[in-house]
C-alpha positions as CSV (number, residue, x, y, z in Angstrom):
1,M,89.3,130.6,119.2
2,R,91.7,127.7,118.5
3,A,90.3,124.3,117.3
4,G,92.4,121.1,116.9
5,V,92.4,119.1,113.6
6,E,92.0,115.5,114.8
7,L,92.6,112.2,112.7
8,P,89.2,110.7,112.1
9,A,88.6,106.9,112.0
10,L,89.5,106.0,108.4
11,G,88.3,102.3,108.3
12,E,87.5,99.4,110.3
13,S,90.2,98.3,112.6
14,V,92.5,101.3,111.6
15,V,93.9,102.8,114.8
16,E,96.3,105.2,113.3
17,G,97.7,107.0,110.1
18,T,101.0,108.1,108.8
19,V,101.3,111.8,107.5
20,S,102.2,111.6,104.0
21,R,102.1,115.3,102.9
22,W,101.0,118.6,104.3
23,L,98.7,120.8,101.7
24,V,99.2,124.0,103.7
25,A,101.7,125.3,106.1
26,V,101.8,127.3,109.3
27,G,100.4,130.7,108.7
28,D,98.1,129.8,105.8
29,R,94.6,130.9,105.8
30,V,92.1,128.0,105.2
31,E,88.3,127.6,104.7
32,V,85.9,125.1,105.9
33,D,86.3,121.6,104.4
34,Q,89.5,122.8,102.7
35,P,91.8,119.6,102.4
36,L,94.9,120.2,105.0
37,V,96.8,117.1,105.0
38,E,96.9,113.6,103.2
39,V,97.1,110.5,105.6
40,T,97.9,106.9,104.5
41,T,96.7,103.9,106.4
42,D,96.6,100.2,105.3
43,K,93.1,100.8,103.8
44,V,93.2,104.1,102.1
45,D,94.8,107.6,101.3
46,A,92.7,110.2,102.8
47,E,92.8,114.0,102.7
48,I,91.8,115.4,106.2
49,P,89.4,118.5,105.7
50,S,89.5,121.8,107.7
51,P,86.7,121.7,110.2
52,L,86.6,125.5,110.4
53,S,87.7,128.6,108.7
54,G,90.9,130.5,110.0
55,V,94.6,130.3,110.1
56,V,96.9,127.4,110.6
57,V,98.9,128.3,113.6
58,E,100.6,125.0,114.6
59,I,101.2,121.8,113.0
60,L,101.6,118.8,115.4
61,A,102.5,116.2,113.2
62,L,105.3,116.2,110.6
63,E,105.4,114.3,107.4
64,G,106.1,110.5,108.2
65,D,104.8,110.7,111.8
66,V,102.4,108.1,112.8
67,V,99.3,109.5,114.6
68,P,96.7,107.7,116.3
69,V,93.0,107.9,115.7
70,G,91.9,110.9,117.6
71,G,95.2,112.3,117.8
72,C,95.7,116.0,116.8
73,L,97.3,117.0,113.6
74,A,97.3,120.9,113.7
75,Q,95.7,123.8,115.6
76,I,93.6,126.4,113.7
77,D,92.6,129.8,115.1
78,S,89.4,131.0,113.6
79,E,89.8,134.5,115.1
80,A,93.3,135.0,113.4
81,S,93.2,137.8,110.8
82,G,96.4,137.1,109.2
83,A,99.5,134.9,108.7
84,V,101.0,134.1,112.3
85,E,104.7,135.1,112.8
86,S,107.3,133.0,111.0
87,A,109.4,132.4,114.5
88,P,106.7,130.6,116.4
89,A,105.8,128.8,113.2
90,A,109.1,127.3,113.1
91,G,109.0,126.6,116.5
92,S,105.9,124.7,116.5
93,V,106.9,122.6,113.6
94,T,109.9,121.4,115.2
95,S,108.5,120.8,118.5
96,A,105.8,118.1,116.7
97,R,108.3,115.4,117.0
98,R,109.0,116.1,120.9
99,R,105.3,116.1,121.7
100,P,103.1,113.1,121.2
101,A,99.9,113.8,119.2
102,A,97.9,111.7,121.6
103,P,98.3,109.3,124.4
104,A,100.0,106.0,123.5
105,I,98.4,102.8,123.7
106,E,99.6,101.1,126.9
107,S,102.3,98.4,126.6
108,N,105.1,97.3,128.5
109,F,107.7,97.5,125.4
110,G,106.2,98.3,122.1
111,T,105.2,102.0,123.1
112,E,108.4,103.3,124.9
113,S,110.2,106.3,123.6
114,G,110.8,104.5,120.3
115,G,107.2,103.4,119.9
116,S,105.9,106.6,118.2
117,R,108.2,106.1,115.4
118,A,107.8,102.2,114.9
119,T,105.5,100.7,112.5
120,P,102.3,98.8,114.0
121,V,104.1,95.2,113.2
122,A,107.2,96.6,114.7
123,R,105.5,97.7,117.9
124,R,103.5,94.4,118.2
125,L,106.7,92.1,117.4
126,A,108.5,94.1,120.2
127,D,105.8,94.0,122.8
128,E,105.3,90.1,121.9
129,S,109.3,89.5,122.1
130,Q,109.7,91.7,125.3
131,V,112.3,93.9,123.2
132,S,112.7,97.4,124.1
133,L,112.5,99.7,121.1
134,D,114.9,102.1,123.0
135,G,118.2,102.3,121.1
136,I,116.8,100.8,117.9
137,E,118.0,102.6,114.7
138,G,114.9,102.7,112.2
139,S,115.8,101.9,108.6
140,G,112.2,102.7,107.2
141,S,110.9,106.1,105.9
142,A,111.8,109.2,108.0
143,G,113.7,106.8,110.5
144,R,110.8,104.6,111.3
145,I,111.4,101.2,113.0
146,T,110.4,98.4,111.1
147,K,109.8,94.6,111.8
148,Q,113.3,93.7,110.6
149,D,114.8,96.4,112.6
150,V,113.1,94.6,115.6
151,L,114.3,91.2,114.5
152,R,118.2,92.3,114.0
153,H,118.0,94.0,117.4
154,A,116.3,90.7,119.1
155,R,119.0,88.6,117.4
156,T,122.0,90.8,118.6
157,L,120.4,90.5,122.2
158,A,120.1,87.0,122.2
159,E,123.8,86.4,120.9
160,R,124.7,88.6,123.9
161,R,123.0,86.4,126.5
162,P,124.7,83.4,127.4
163,G,122.7,80.1,127.7
164,E,120.2,81.5,125.4
165,E,119.7,78.1,123.6
166,K,118.8,76.6,126.8
167,A,116.4,79.4,127.6
168,A,114.4,78.6,124.4
169,G,112.9,75.8,126.0
170,P,110.3,73.5,124.5
171,D,109.7,76.0,121.6
172,L,113.0,75.1,120.2
173,P,114.7,71.9,121.6
174,V,118.4,72.1,121.0
175,G,120.6,69.0,121.1
176,P,124.2,68.8,122.0
177,L,126.4,70.8,119.8
178,S,128.6,69.1,117.6
179,S,131.5,69.7,115.1
180,D,130.2,67.1,112.9
181,P,128.9,68.9,109.7
182,T,126.2,66.3,109.0
183,A,124.9,66.7,112.6
184,F,122.3,69.2,111.4
185,S,120.4,66.8,109.2
186,A,120.9,63.8,111.3
187,S,119.5,65.4,114.5
188,P,115.6,65.9,114.9
189,S,116.4,68.5,117.7
190,L,118.2,70.8,115.0
191,S,115.7,70.7,112.4
192,P,115.6,74.1,110.6
193,S,111.9,74.3,111.2
194,F,110.4,75.7,114.2
195,S,108.6,73.3,116.7
196,P,104.7,73.8,117.0
197,P,103.5,75.5,120.4
198,P,102.8,72.9,123.2
199,S,99.0,71.4,123.2
200,P,97.0,73.0,125.7
201,S,96.1,70.9,128.8
202,P,92.7,69.2,128.8
203,L,91.9,71.3,131.8
204,S,93.1,74.6,130.2
205,S,90.2,77.2,129.4
206,S,92.2,78.7,126.7
207,P,95.3,77.7,124.5
208,P,98.6,79.1,125.4
209,P,99.5,82.3,123.9
210,F,101.1,82.4,120.5
211,T,104.6,83.3,120.0
212,P,105.5,84.3,116.4
213,P,108.3,82.5,114.9
214,A,110.3,85.7,114.8
215,A,110.4,86.1,118.4
216,Q,111.8,82.5,119.1
217,A,115.6,82.0,119.2
218,S,117.4,81.4,116.2
219,P,118.3,77.7,115.4
220,V,121.9,76.9,116.4
221,V,123.9,75.0,113.9
222,S,127.7,73.7,115.0
223,G,127.9,76.4,117.6
224,R,126.7,79.3,115.3
225,R,123.2,80.9,115.4
226,R,121.6,80.6,111.8
227,R,120.7,84.0,110.6
228,A,118.0,85.0,107.9
229,P,119.7,85.8,104.7
230,V,119.6,89.4,103.7
231,Y,120.3,90.5,100.2
232,T,122.6,93.3,99.6
233,P,121.7,95.2,96.3
234,A,124.3,94.6,93.8
235,E,125.7,97.1,90.7
236,G,122.8,97.5,88.3
237,D,119.8,96.4,90.5
238,R,117.0,98.9,90.7
239,V,116.0,100.0,94.2
240,I,112.3,101.2,94.3
241,P,111.2,102.3,97.8
242,M,107.8,101.1,98.8
243,S,105.0,103.9,99.2
244,P,103.6,104.3,102.7
245,M,100.5,102.9,101.7
246,R,102.2,99.6,100.3
247,R,104.3,99.3,103.4
248,I,101.3,99.5,105.6
249,I,99.3,97.2,103.5
250,A,102.3,94.5,103.6
251,E,102.4,95.0,107.5
252,H,98.5,94.3,107.6
253,M,98.9,91.4,105.4
254,V,101.5,89.8,107.7
255,Y,99.5,90.7,110.9
256,S,96.6,88.9,109.2
257,K,98.7,85.7,108.6
258,H,99.9,85.8,112.2
259,T,96.4,86.4,113.8
260,S,94.5,84.0,111.6
261,P,95.4,80.2,110.5
262,H,94.7,80.4,106.9
263,V,93.1,77.2,105.1
264,G,92.6,77.3,101.6
265,T,90.2,75.0,99.4
266,V,89.6,75.1,95.5
267,T,86.3,74.4,94.0
268,E,85.2,74.4,90.1
269,V,82.0,76.0,89.3
270,D,80.2,75.4,86.0
271,M,79.4,78.9,84.7
272,S,77.6,77.8,81.6
273,A,74.3,79.1,82.7
274,V,75.8,82.4,83.6
275,A,77.7,83.0,80.5
276,K,74.7,82.2,78.4
277,L,72.3,84.8,80.5
278,R,75.0,87.4,80.2
279,A,75.4,86.9,76.6
280,E,71.7,87.3,76.2
281,Q,71.2,90.5,78.6
282,R,74.6,92.1,78.1
283,A,73.8,94.7,75.4
284,A,70.3,95.6,76.8
285,F,71.7,95.9,80.3
286,E,74.6,98.3,79.2
287,K,72.1,100.2,77.2
288,V,69.7,100.9,80.2
289,N,72.3,101.3,82.9
290,G,75.1,102.9,81.1
291,F,77.8,100.3,82.0
292,G,78.7,96.8,81.0
293,L,77.6,93.7,83.0
294,T,80.6,91.7,84.1
295,Y,80.8,88.4,85.8
296,L,81.5,89.9,89.0
297,P,77.9,90.7,90.3
298,F,77.1,87.0,89.5
299,I,79.8,85.9,91.7
300,V,78.9,88.4,94.6
301,H,75.3,87.3,94.4
302,A,76.3,83.6,95.0
303,V,78.5,84.5,97.8
304,V,75.6,86.3,99.5
305,R,73.2,83.3,99.3
306,A,76.2,81.2,100.5
307,L,76.6,83.7,103.6
308,K,73.2,83.5,104.4
309,E,73.1,79.6,104.5
310,F,76.4,79.6,106.5
311,P,76.4,82.5,108.7
312,A,79.5,81.2,110.4
313,L,81.4,82.6,107.6
314,N,80.0,86.1,108.0
315,A,81.5,86.6,111.3
316,S,84.4,87.8,113.4
317,V,86.1,86.2,116.5
318,I,86.2,88.7,119.4
319,E,87.7,87.7,122.6
320,G,87.3,84.1,122.4
321,A,83.5,84.4,121.1
322,I,82.4,84.0,117.3
323,V,80.1,86.9,116.4
324,E,77.6,86.0,113.5
325,K,76.9,89.4,111.9
326,K,73.3,90.0,110.9
327,S,74.4,92.4,107.9
328,I,76.2,91.1,105.0
329,N,78.3,94.0,103.8
330,V,80.8,92.5,101.0
331,G,84.0,94.1,100.7
332,L,85.7,94.1,96.9
333,A,89.4,94.1,96.8
334,V,90.2,96.7,94.1
335,E,93.9,97.4,92.6
336,T,94.7,101.1,92.4
337,E,97.8,102.9,91.3
338,K,98.9,103.3,94.9
339,G,98.0,99.8,96.3
340,L,95.1,97.7,97.2
341,V,91.8,99.1,98.8
342,V,88.8,97.1,99.9
343,P,85.5,99.3,99.4
344,V,82.3,97.7,100.9
345,V,78.9,97.1,99.2
346,R,76.7,97.5,102.2
347,N,73.6,95.2,102.8
348,A,74.5,93.2,99.7
349,D,71.6,90.7,100.6
350,R,68.9,93.3,100.0
351,L,70.0,94.0,96.4
352,S,68.9,92.4,93.1
353,L,71.6,91.1,90.6
354,G,71.2,94.5,88.8
355,G,71.6,96.4,92.1
356,L,74.7,94.5,92.8
357,A,76.1,95.5,89.6
358,A,75.3,99.1,90.0
359,E,77.0,99.3,93.5
360,I,80.1,97.3,92.2
361,D,80.5,99.5,89.3
362,D,80.2,102.6,91.5
363,V,82.7,101.8,94.4
364,A,85.3,100.3,91.8
365,E,85.0,103.6,89.9
366,R,85.5,105.9,92.8
367,A,88.4,103.7,94.1
368,R,90.1,104.2,90.9
369,T,89.4,107.9,90.9
370,K,90.4,108.3,94.6
371,R,86.9,109.5,95.5
372,L,86.4,106.9,98.4
373,S,85.5,108.2,101.7
374,A,86.4,106.6,105.0
375,D,82.6,105.2,105.5
376,D,83.2,103.3,102.1
377,L,85.9,101.1,103.5
378,Q,84.1,100.3,106.9
379,G,82.0,97.4,108.1
380,G,82.9,94.7,105.5
381,T,81.9,91.0,106.7
382,F,83.2,89.2,103.9
383,T,85.7,90.0,101.0
384,V,85.6,88.9,97.4
385,S,89.1,89.3,95.5
386,N,88.9,89.2,91.7
387,P,92.7,89.2,90.3
388,G,91.4,88.7,86.7
389,R,89.9,86.2,84.6
390,K,92.6,85.3,82.5
391,G,96.1,83.6,83.1
392,N,95.0,83.1,86.7
393,L,94.1,79.4,87.3
394,Y,93.5,79.7,91.1
395,G,95.1,81.0,94.4
396,F,94.9,81.9,98.0
397,A,94.1,85.2,99.1
398,I,94.9,86.7,102.6
399,I,92.0,87.2,105.0
400,N,90.9,91.0,105.5
401,Q,91.0,91.4,109.4
402,P,88.6,91.1,111.4
403,Q,86.8,89.0,108.9
404,V,87.2,85.1,109.0
405,G,87.1,84.4,105.3
406,I,87.9,85.5,101.8
407,V,86.7,84.3,98.3
408,R,89.4,84.6,95.4
409,M,88.1,84.0,91.9
410,G,90.3,82.2,89.4
411,E,90.5,81.8,85.8
412,M,87.3,81.3,83.6
413,V,87.7,79.1,80.5
414,K,85.7,77.2,78.0
415,R,85.5,73.6,78.2
416,P,84.6,71.2,75.7
């Protein structure tokens, strides 16, 4: 009997994953829970286990392919007694690119024939810009279409269309072209910054749809369209390809900046009482629990109290409504050798200071040793980022969607 190996949900808001590396081949015999394939998402690298014992008879997604959650990765035959023939195996692997792993998400542009090999940001940008992915040559890993590929294609199309400057309308007012090289700085209509979207009418029930700057027409200066500068590596430069996880994290961060208007604020906190308590209890705490007492549990404890007092920050925006969540699940940004992950401390409001310290130590250690499960990354309602206590005055973190806020710790210093 054949059974499919499906891509499970690997985190909140994760809708797809990239096949990083196959650990088995067609014809291999596998056992229940044996790792079959490594998959990368914007939250975690995960090994997908076999749901049954049997022989791998077909691989449906090649390394570098993007597979939606629920999509089929491979077929396993539990009744097969040995390796399958090599010829069918080769055919099944080569046919993986021609057969989609699962039905694509409906879209007018972003899910055309090129959509299966485009990054999530590239598909979303193509859909918003009404740019077809057909004919776009991907520059990413395994030929994937990236955001920059879509932008270049959109600029090429815009240059081919006559009267494109006039079609830009109120999003980018364009004045009369002039041969005067000072016209750019003198005319407000040719300012290099983009105009904000028009204000909604008082009678309108919702604001106009947001159009990202990348989808707008490029400004025209002295009859020529201004292009974003592109650096060409020179001799002696070291080119380091981004790992799939880092590339997906970057796309997720860009998506977050486009989705939520980020407003940062800086507050200075007197930690004298915390430092004194920690110094008094540090040795005894480590002797009893087997790990050190850091400042992070104190910060998380304070964040939990603030979220209980201001529930609007423990929320998500869903289809025009603000959903204030009952549970307080704090995500902790942890840097690993492969990139940033955000494991979740669940029901943080029910834990004591010692309980928070134990949970934080546990999830951080499992993140660094690659032992996090998909469940460890789901359900976060607010995030705390801790880039380090020294040499870090302050900064502004990017919101972890679909949350509405994030706290970033800054430098801790002694004051006279």
